C-alpha positions, 0 to 999 in steps of 0.5 A: 294190354301194353299200358297194363304191362308198363304199369306192372313193370313200373309198380315192380320197380317201385316195390323193389326199391321199397324192399331194398330200402327196408332191407338196408340199415336204417341208419342209412336213412337217417337225416344228417341234421336235426329238423330245426336246421332245415326249412320245411317244404312249401305247404300245400294249397288244397284248392290245387288238384295236383296236391291230391293223389286221388279225386273222384272228378278225374282218372287216377290210381284209386279208380283201378281194380285188380287185373283180371277181376270182375270188380268195378270202380263205382265212384261215379254213383257212390253215395258216400265219400272216402277220405284216405290218408296214405302211408309212408312213401318217402324213404330218403335222408335229405329232409325230415319231410317230403316235398309235394313236388317230389316225382318219385315219392308221388309215383310210389304213392300212386302206384303202390298205395293209392292203387293197392289200398285206396282202391279197396273203397272205390265200390263204396265211396268217392275217394279223396286222398291228399298228398302231404309233407309226410315224415321220412321213414326214419322218423318212426325209428329215431330215439324218441328223446330227440323229437325230430320224428315227432316234429316231422309227424306234427308237420305232416298232420298240419297238412292232413288237417288242412286237407280235411278242412278243405274237403269238408268245406268244398267237397263233402256236401254233408255226405256220409264219410268213410275215413281210411288209412295205413301206417303213417297215414293211420298215425295222422288219421287217428288224430284227425278222428279224435279232433274232428269226430270224437267231440262233434256229434253232428260230424260223428253222425256222418261217420260210416266207419274209420279203418285205422289200419297198420298202426297201434290204436290204444283203446283209450284213444277216444272218449266217445268213439268205440271199436267196431264189434260186428260187420254192420256197426257204424260210427265206429272204428276198425284197426288191425296189424297183421303178424305171423302166427304166434310171433311177438310184435311188441311195437303194436301189441296191446292196441285195438284189433278187429278181425277182418274176417269176422269183424269182431274183437274176440279171439275166435279163430277165423279160418281162411275159408272165410277170406273172400279174396286176397290181392298180392303185391303184383295186383294181378289176381285174386287169391281165394282162401289164403289168409286166416285171422285170429286176434291176439293182444292187439294183433291179427295173427295169420299163417303164412299165405299159401301163395306168393306176393304177400311179403313180410317186412325185412329191415336189417337189425330189426328181426322182430319186424320180420314177423309183420305183414305190414306191407300187405295189411290191405291186400291180405283181406282185400275183398272182405274189406271192400265188401265190409265198407259197402255193408256198413254204408248200407247199414248207415243209410238204413238208420239215417233215412 
């Protein structure tokens, strides 16, 4: 119990730090020099286990389940792999890309996103989550004509691509694959899915599904791969961005949206009674029936949850971002997503015997 309380306290500190940074003026997070003027951090060696935030061969944050739940980590006997690309956890201005030995970044990664997002999949697959030289948060808000953010994301992608190549060579052993991501991780995983799966029929046959959550995925992204349109379809991808009911969110409008309560792309309203369980940022309970869902113009609309712990984004000077439930895209639909990964894996096995 003491260890759990310490973990909760540390997690709250990390969340408060994140919210404080998001509430600050973004200009305070802008690196003071162009990316061309800095030496990139050392590239990771993925044969070194320290360069992975999660591996199925050791205890880590991906093995956890919400406190007080009856859920279990089932990775030991899982028949599939999950390759998870984590979101942005680097918010400083010192460099455009984070170093892999940054202790604060790694603590936030492990305790805020590997624990609260990657753990969704620990009943369906063995989780592999690489650390990578992620772009700083400001990279997503820079004037695009300056290209620093674009170059920082390109560097981040070289790591994710190297990690996936290493994973395929040394870990996968031809097992079925679930690809999952959030936010910056989805920017990179969307590209990974296009380069590795879209034009490779053999690898595509091993794809259970891709969960590309928390960033816009245009319908024209892939030549072959298609959005999932029901709960059992495999070899497809899921995407959504959670937004306050009937509020505009131009940044992500017009992309693919799959309803996480019905797993369809139509605009039929799904009441909160279909929500099997949400998990708040405190990760200490399961709330039943607190988040509904309706697809609209590439977004998933929901009413404010009737429970605490589901924080909307607050960034000074960016009032339209305040409508976004970006930080809890996974938590709002935690159990539906967890069960769906298992359902799709069962469907995959039934068609690949």
